[in-house]
C-alpha positions as CSV (number, residue, x, y, z in Angstrom):
1,M,-7.4,75.5,22.7
2,Q,-10.2,77.2,20.9
3,K,-11.7,80.5,21.9
4,P,-14.6,80.6,24.3
5,F,-18.0,79.9,22.8
6,D,-20.5,82.5,21.8
7,N,-24.1,82.6,22.9
8,T,-25.0,79.5,20.7
9,N,-21.9,77.6,21.8
10,P,-22.0,76.3,25.3
11,A,-19.1,76.9,27.7
12,S,-19.8,74.3,30.4
13,L,-20.6,70.6,30.4
14,A,-21.5,68.0,33.0
15,L,-20.7,64.4,32.2
16,F,-22.3,61.7,34.4
17,C,-20.7,58.3,34.6
18,K,-21.7,55.2,36.5
19,V,-19.0,52.6,36.4
20,V,-20.4,49.2,35.3
21,D,-17.5,47.6,33.4
22,N,-14.8,48.5,35.9
23,F,-12.5,50.5,33.5
24,G,-14.3,50.8,30.2
25,D,-17.0,53.3,31.3
26,I,-14.7,55.6,33.2
27,G,-12.0,55.2,30.5
28,I,-14.3,56.5,27.8
29,C,-15.7,59.3,30.0
30,W,-12.2,60.4,31.2
31,R,-10.9,60.6,27.6
32,L,-13.9,62.5,26.4
33,A,-13.8,64.9,29.4
34,R,-10.2,65.8,28.8
35,Q,-10.6,66.2,25.0
36,L,-13.6,68.5,25.4
37,M,-11.7,70.6,27.8
38,Q,-8.4,70.7,26.0
39,E,-9.5,70.9,22.4
40,C,-12.9,72.6,22.7
41,G,-12.3,75.0,25.6
42,I,-15.2,73.7,27.6
43,A,-15.4,73.8,31.4
44,V,-16.1,70.1,32.1
45,T,-17.4,68.6,35.3
46,L,-17.1,64.8,35.5
47,W,-19.5,63.1,38.0
48,V,-18.3,59.6,38.8
49,D,-19.7,57.0,41.3
50,D,-16.6,54.8,41.5
51,L,-13.3,56.7,42.2
52,H,-11.5,53.4,43.0
53,S,-11.7,52.2,39.4
54,F,-11.0,55.7,38.2
55,H,-7.8,55.7,40.3
56,R,-6.5,52.6,38.6
57,I,-6.3,54.3,35.2
58,C,-5.5,57.8,36.6
59,P,-3.3,57.6,39.7
60,A,-3.8,61.3,40.4
61,V,-7.4,60.6,41.5
62,I,-7.9,60.9,45.2
63,I,-10.5,58.1,46.0
64,D,-12.0,59.8,49.1
65,A,-12.3,63.3,47.7
66,R,-15.7,64.7,47.0
67,L,-14.3,67.4,44.7
68,Q,-11.0,67.6,42.9
69,R,-9.5,69.0,39.7
70,I,-7.2,67.0,37.4
71,D,-5.8,68.0,34.0
72,G,-8.2,70.9,34.0
73,V,-11.3,68.8,34.5
74,T,-13.4,69.1,37.7
75,I,-14.2,65.7,39.2
76,R,-17.1,65.3,41.6
77,R,-17.9,62.1,43.5
78,W,-21.4,61.0,42.6
79,D,-22.7,59.0,45.5
80,A,-26.4,59.9,45.7
81,Q,-29.4,60.4,43.5
82,D,-31.3,62.7,45.8
83,G,-30.7,66.3,46.7
84,A,-31.8,69.6,45.2
85,F,-29.8,71.7,42.7
86,S,-30.0,75.3,41.8
87,K,-30.2,76.7,38.3
88,D,-26.7,78.1,38.7
89,E,-25.3,74.6,39.2
90,I,-26.6,73.3,35.8
91,A,-24.2,73.1,32.9
92,D,-24.9,74.2,29.3
93,I,-24.5,70.6,28.1
94,V,-25.6,67.6,30.2
95,I,-24.4,64.2,29.1
96,E,-25.5,60.9,30.8
97,F,-23.3,58.1,29.7
98,F,-25.1,54.9,28.7
99,A,-28.5,56.0,30.2
100,C,-27.1,56.2,33.7
101,D,-30.1,58.1,35.2
102,I,-28.8,61.4,36.4
103,P,-30.2,62.8,39.7
104,P,-33.9,63.8,39.6
105,G,-33.0,67.1,41.4
106,Y,-30.5,67.9,38.6
107,I,-33.2,67.2,35.9
108,A,-35.7,69.4,37.7
109,A,-33.3,72.3,37.8
110,M,-32.5,71.8,34.1
111,A,-36.2,72.5,33.4
112,E,-36.0,75.8,35.2
113,C,-33.0,77.1,33.1
114,D,-33.4,79.6,30.3
115,P,-32.0,78.7,28.0
116,R,-32.3,75.1,28.9
117,P,-29.2,72.8,28.6
118,V,-28.7,70.4,25.7
119,W,-29.3,67.0,27.2
120,I,-27.5,64.1,25.6
121,N,-27.6,60.3,26.3
122,L,-24.2,59.1,25.0
123,E,-24.8,55.5,24.1
124,G,-22.5,52.5,23.9
125,L,-20.6,51.7,20.7
126,S,-22.1,49.3,18.3
127,A,-21.6,48.4,14.6
128,E,-25.2,47.3,14.2
129,E,-27.2,49.0,11.4
130,W,-30.0,50.1,13.6
131,V,-27.7,52.6,15.3
132,E,-27.7,54.9,12.3
133,G,-31.5,55.3,12.5
134,C,-31.4,56.1,16.2
135,H,-28.5,58.5,16.2
136,T,-29.5,62.0,17.3
137,L,-33.1,61.1,17.8
138,P,-35.0,63.3,20.3
139,S,-36.8,61.9,23.3
140,P,-39.2,64.5,25.0
141,H,-39.4,64.2,28.8
142,P,-42.9,62.9,29.8
143,R,-43.5,65.7,32.3
144,L,-40.9,68.5,32.0
145,P,-40.2,70.8,29.1
146,L,-37.0,69.0,28.3
147,T,-35.8,66.9,25.4
148,K,-33.0,64.3,25.5
149,Y,-31.1,63.4,22.4
150,F,-29.5,60.0,21.7
151,F,-26.0,60.2,20.4
152,F,-24.3,57.0,19.2
153,P,-20.6,56.4,18.6
154,G,-20.1,54.3,15.5
155,F,-18.2,53.2,12.5
156,T,-20.0,55.1,9.7
157,G,-20.6,58.7,8.7
158,K,-24.2,58.4,9.9
159,T,-23.1,58.0,13.5
160,G,-21.0,60.1,16.0
161,G,-17.7,58.4,15.1
162,L,-15.0,57.3,17.6
163,L,-13.1,59.0,20.3
164,H,-9.8,60.3,18.8
165,E,-7.7,63.2,20.1
166,S,-6.4,65.5,17.5
167,A,-2.7,64.7,18.3
168,L,-3.2,60.9,18.6
169,E,-2.2,60.0,15.1
170,E,1.0,62.0,15.1
171,Q,2.0,60.6,18.5
172,R,1.4,57.0,17.4
173,Q,3.4,57.4,14.2
174,R,6.3,59.0,16.1
175,F,6.3,56.1,18.6
176,Q,5.9,53.2,16.2
177,T,8.5,54.5,13.6
178,N,11.2,54.8,16.2
179,P,12.4,51.4,17.5
180,A,14.6,53.0,20.1
181,I,11.6,54.8,21.7
182,T,9.5,51.6,21.6
183,S,12.3,49.5,23.2
184,D,13.0,52.2,25.9
185,F,9.3,52.2,26.8
186,L,9.1,48.4,27.2
187,A,12.4,48.3,29.1
188,R,10.9,50.8,31.6
189,L,8.1,48.4,32.1
190,G,10.6,45.8,33.1
191,L,11.0,43.7,29.9
192,A,14.3,42.1,29.2
193,S,15.9,42.3,25.8
194,E,14.8,38.8,24.8
195,E,11.2,39.7,25.8
196,I,11.3,42.8,23.7
197,G,12.6,40.8,20.7
198,A,9.8,38.2,20.9
199,L,6.3,38.4,19.5
200,K,4.6,40.6,22.1
201,A,0.9,40.4,23.1
202,T,-1.2,42.2,25.7
203,L,-3.9,40.3,27.4
204,F,-6.9,42.3,28.8
205,C,-9.9,40.0,29.1
206,Y,-12.8,39.0,31.3
207,P,-12.4,36.1,33.7
208,H,-14.3,33.6,31.5
209,A,-11.9,33.8,28.6
210,P,-10.2,30.5,27.6
211,V,-6.8,31.7,28.8
212,P,-5.3,28.3,29.9
213,Q,-5.9,26.9,26.4
214,L,-4.3,30.0,24.8
215,F,-1.3,29.7,27.1
216,D,-0.9,26.0,26.1
217,A,-1.0,26.9,22.4
218,W,1.6,29.6,22.9
219,R,3.9,27.4,25.0
220,S,4.0,24.7,22.3
221,G,4.8,27.1,19.5
222,D,8.0,27.3,17.6
223,A,8.7,31.0,18.3
224,P,9.0,32.9,21.6
225,I,6.0,35.0,22.8
226,T,5.9,37.6,25.5
227,C,2.5,38.1,27.0
228,L,1.9,41.2,29.1
229,V,-1.0,41.0,31.6
230,P,-2.3,43.8,33.8
231,E,-2.5,43.0,37.4
232,G,-5.8,41.3,38.3
233,V,-6.6,40.1,34.8
234,A,-7.2,36.3,34.2
235,I,-5.9,35.8,37.7
236,E,-6.4,32.1,38.1
237,A,-4.8,31.1,34.8
238,V,-2.0,33.5,35.2
239,E,-1.1,32.4,38.8
240,N,-1.3,28.8,37.7
241,F,1.3,29.6,35.0
242,L,3.5,31.7,37.4
243,G,3.2,29.2,40.2
244,G,2.6,32.1,42.6
245,P,1.0,35.5,43.1
246,A,0.6,37.7,40.0
247,K,2.1,40.9,41.3
248,P,3.4,43.7,39.0
249,G,7.0,42.9,38.0
250,T,6.5,39.1,38.3
251,A,7.5,37.1,35.2
252,S,8.0,33.5,34.3
253,T,9.0,31.5,31.2
254,R,7.8,28.1,30.2
255,D,8.8,26.7,26.9
256,A,8.1,29.3,24.2
257,L,5.9,31.5,26.5
258,T,6.9,34.3,28.9
259,I,4.2,35.9,31.1
260,R,4.9,39.3,32.7
261,I,2.6,41.1,35.0
262,L,2.2,44.8,34.6
263,P,0.6,47.4,36.9
264,F,-2.5,49.2,35.5
265,L,-1.1,52.0,33.4
266,P,-2.3,55.6,32.9
267,Q,-4.2,55.9,29.7
268,S,-1.4,57.6,27.8
269,D,1.0,54.7,28.7
270,Y,-1.7,52.1,27.9
271,D,-1.9,53.6,24.4
272,K,1.8,53.2,24.0
273,L,1.6,49.6,25.2
274,L,-0.9,48.8,22.5
275,W,1.3,50.6,19.9
276,A,4.4,48.6,21.1
277,C,2.9,45.1,20.9
278,D,2.3,42.9,17.9
279,L,-1.1,41.7,19.1
280,N,-3.6,43.0,21.6
281,F,-6.4,41.2,23.4
282,V,-8.8,43.9,24.6
283,R,-12.2,44.0,26.3
284,G,-15.2,46.3,26.7
285,E,-15.3,49.5,24.7
286,D,-12.4,51.8,25.6
287,S,-9.5,49.4,25.0
288,F,-11.4,48.1,21.9
289,V,-11.3,51.5,20.3
290,R,-7.7,52.2,21.3
291,A,-6.7,48.9,19.8
292,Q,-8.1,50.0,16.4
293,W,-6.2,53.3,16.5
294,A,-3.0,51.3,17.4
295,G,-3.1,49.6,13.9
296,R,-2.1,46.2,15.3
297,P,-4.0,42.9,15.1
298,F,-6.4,42.6,18.0
299,V,-9.0,40.3,19.5
300,W,-12.0,41.9,21.2
301,H,-13.5,40.2,24.3
302,I,-16.9,41.8,24.2
303,Y,-18.8,42.4,27.4
304,P,-21.3,39.5,27.9
305,Q,-25.0,40.4,27.7
306,D,-28.2,38.5,28.5
307,K,-29.6,36.2,25.7
308,N,-26.1,36.3,24.1
309,L,-26.9,39.7,22.5
310,H,-23.1,40.4,22.5
311,H,-22.7,37.8,19.8
312,K,-24.8,39.8,17.4
313,K,-22.8,42.9,18.3
314,L,-19.5,41.2,17.8
315,R,-20.5,39.7,14.4
316,A,-21.8,43.1,13.2
317,F,-18.4,44.6,13.9
318,L,-16.5,41.7,12.2
319,Q,-18.6,42.0,9.1
320,R,-17.5,45.6,8.8
321,Y,-13.8,45.1,9.8
322,E,-12.8,41.8,8.3
323,P,-13.6,42.0,4.5
324,G,-10.5,44.0,3.8
325,I,-8.3,41.2,5.3
326,G,-9.2,38.6,2.7
327,A,-9.3,35.8,5.4
328,D,-11.7,34.6,8.0
329,S,-9.1,33.6,10.6
330,L,-9.8,36.8,12.7
331,S,-13.5,36.1,12.7
332,E,-13.0,32.5,13.7
333,F,-10.6,33.2,16.5
334,A,-12.6,36.1,17.9
335,L,-15.9,34.2,17.8
336,R,-14.4,31.1,19.5
337,W,-12.7,33.4,22.1
338,N,-16.0,34.9,23.0
339,D,-18.0,31.7,22.8
340,A,-15.7,29.5,24.9
341,W,-17.2,30.6,28.2
342,I,-20.4,28.8,27.2
343,A,-18.6,25.5,27.4
344,D,-17.0,24.7,30.7
345,G,-13.3,24.7,30.4
346,G,-13.2,26.4,27.0
347,G,-14.8,23.7,25.0
348,T,-13.1,21.3,22.6
349,E,-11.5,23.9,20.3
350,D,-8.1,23.2,18.8
351,W,-6.5,26.5,20.0
352,S,-3.1,25.6,18.5
353,R,-4.8,25.4,15.1
354,L,-6.8,28.6,15.7
355,W,-3.7,30.5,16.8
356,Q,-1.6,29.3,13.9
357,R,-4.2,30.4,11.3
358,F,-4.6,33.7,13.0
359,K,-0.8,34.2,13.3
360,D,-0.3,33.4,9.6
361,D,-2.8,36.1,8.7
362,M,-1.5,38.8,11.0
363,P,0.5,40.6,8.2
364,A,-2.8,41.0,6.2
365,I,-4.6,42.2,9.3
366,V,-1.9,44.9,9.8
367,R,-2.4,46.1,6.3
368,N,-6.2,46.2,6.7
369,A,-5.7,48.0,10.1
370,G,-4.2,51.0,8.3
371,D,-7.0,51.3,5.8
372,W,-9.6,50.9,8.5
373,R,-8.0,53.6,10.6
374,Q,-8.1,56.1,7.7
375,A,-11.7,55.2,7.0
376,M,-12.6,55.8,10.6
377,L,-10.7,59.2,10.7
378,A,-12.7,60.3,7.6
379,H,-15.9,60.2,9.8
380,G,-14.5,62.8,12.2
381,D,-14.0,62.2,15.9
382,L,-16.7,61.7,18.6
383,A,-16.0,64.9,20.6
384,S,-16.0,67.2,17.5
385,N,-19.1,65.5,16.1
386,L,-20.8,65.8,19.5
387,M,-20.1,69.6,19.7
388,K,-21.3,70.1,16.1
389,F,-24.6,68.5,17.1
390,V,-24.9,70.6,20.3
391,R,-24.3,73.8,18.3
392,S,-27.0,72.8,15.9
393,I,-29.5,72.2,18.7
394,K,-28.6,75.5,20.4
395,S,-28.8,77.4,17.0
396,V,-32.3,76.0,16.4
397,A,-33.4,77.0,19.9
398,E,-32.1,80.5,19.4
399,Q,-33.9,80.9,16.1
400,K,-37.2,79.8,17.7
401,K,-36.9,82.7,20.1
402,V,-36.6,85.3,17.4
């Protein structure tokens, strides 16, 4: 842990999170909160409006507690927009995740502080080019003497980078280069030896994904596949395959495919699961980023948006990620996976063909994943880049006072 900050380096931070995408929003905020506390020495308070979803990824969370402390982070239940705050309650840094509209009383108290806190709107991740032009832009408050700054995660040096803890790369390498550690982890999740020896895939997707078609393609294949599904994901397709309730620990094999249901895992174990598998289907933003750090082939089920804006976002990422592979099978599979919900029943796609092309290119995708990971690391991590920007704002404010 670093030493406490001086007068230009804030010592406290409030992070406000409204859970929209069940696990992605709180997943990102929880990782960021812990990293800022553990690696930057900041006293972090995480305001969350949905402790039930938080509990799924962090079992230590008490869902009916208004105030609790976990892993050094103070967690406050955020269940109202009203109420007054005193200046003493305001943090040096205030972050609203994804424009979540923090309490008006909190904002009013921010304006009374001297010095005033650095106010950040931490935006969602996108590979679109316009993000670079909007990163760190100021937005003055229309009435109060406050300025909010937009901070964008991203895939280039002109953005804030990606969430990445300082020890993550070493932990991943140690895990993936030791088959015994990997096998022991999977065995503790209930996998039998034949499941561990098969091609292993995780499936974390939204309900409209063409899961039955994928299962059919995998069943008819010539090599065994083990698909690991968190409880509650793709529930209809999974229960149809299992022939009964999809409870953690349940497993069934049909032809070449074995489906096994896992409980929701703490984030550190979910990272290991991504590292241990050969292919990962991920959704939202948090698991999407962790799949990239895992260095395995992955398919991103992007959160659907009005007017199909998510298609543009997906294509923008694939245009950056795929050129190093030398094949378009990933793009084809990912686009069809995300488009299938438009056509009732998954459309008329030949999923066996799509899967075989993608499977054949997986070695090339793995090679590209390593190069991509190094390129992303060169941009610095999101937490460190965020703190550098905060320090620059505080330094400018101090200079203006002189």
